[in-house]
N, C-alpha and C positions, 0 to 999 in steps of 0.2 A: 502495499500500500506506498501511497507517496505521501511526501510531506505537505499535503494541502493548505495549510497554514503559510509556511513558508514560499509554496508556490503562489498564493494570492496574493501575500505580502508583496512577492518580489511583482508583479502583474500590478498591483497597488502603487506601487513607486512611481512604474513604466506610467500608467499613469496619469499621473501625477505630473509628472514631467512633461510629457507628448502633450496633457490638457493645456500647461501652459506657451508652448512652444509654436506645436501646429498652429493653430488660430495665426500667428504672427510671421509665419512664414507662409500661410497665405495669404496672410493681408500685404504679404509683400508685391509693390507694384512690377518688380522685374523677375519675376518665379517664369521659371521658366517649362515651356511642355515638357520637358524631357523630366525637369525635376518636381513638376506634380504629377506628372503620371510615377515614379519613383516613392514619393509621398505613398500617392493612393496605394499603389500594391504594398508597402510596407503598415499603409495601416489595415487594408487589406486583411492581411496576413494574420496579423496580430488578432483581427476578431473573429476572423477564422479559428485561430489555436485557441480562443476563448470558447470559440463556441464545442471544439475539442475535449477544453480539461473540464467543463461541463457533464460532456456524455462520460468520460473517464469517471468523473466524480460521483456521478449518478449510481457506479459500479461496486461504491463504499458507501458504508453506513455512516452518515455522515449531521453533524448540526444541521439545523434548516438554513440557519444563518449562515454556513460556508457556501450553500446555492443563491441564497439572497447577493453577497457581496459578487460571488461571481457571474451573477447574472447583471450585476449594476458592472461592472467592466468590460463585461460584452457589450454591455447599450454606450460607453465613453467611446471604445474602440471603433463599434460599429457608427456610432454621431461624428469621429474624426473623421473616417473612409466617405460618409458620405459628404462633410465637409468636402474636405481632398475631391471628391466627384465632383460637386459641383464647381470649385474653381476650375479645376481640369477644363471642361467644358465650357467655361467662359473663356479659358485662353483658347482653347481652339474654335467658337466662333470666331474671338476678335483676330484670329489670325488667318 
């Protein structure tokens, strides 16, 4: 059994850092199509990773609070990926 508390702590730290930095990066006027694409793929990968973590956690008998934290983190990564996808679309339209 994985140490889910440590996994969730690490993902929470990452989500907190990305939650502060990604909006600034996406708002930068000189963000290129390539950079926006890389950001989107990076964030989408983390969103998929959280979905996989939730699936694996379901195999263990864990407190409900663990699942809530994992779902909250999944929402953060998904929302960041959606914001990157929006910015990517804007850049493509303006090209």
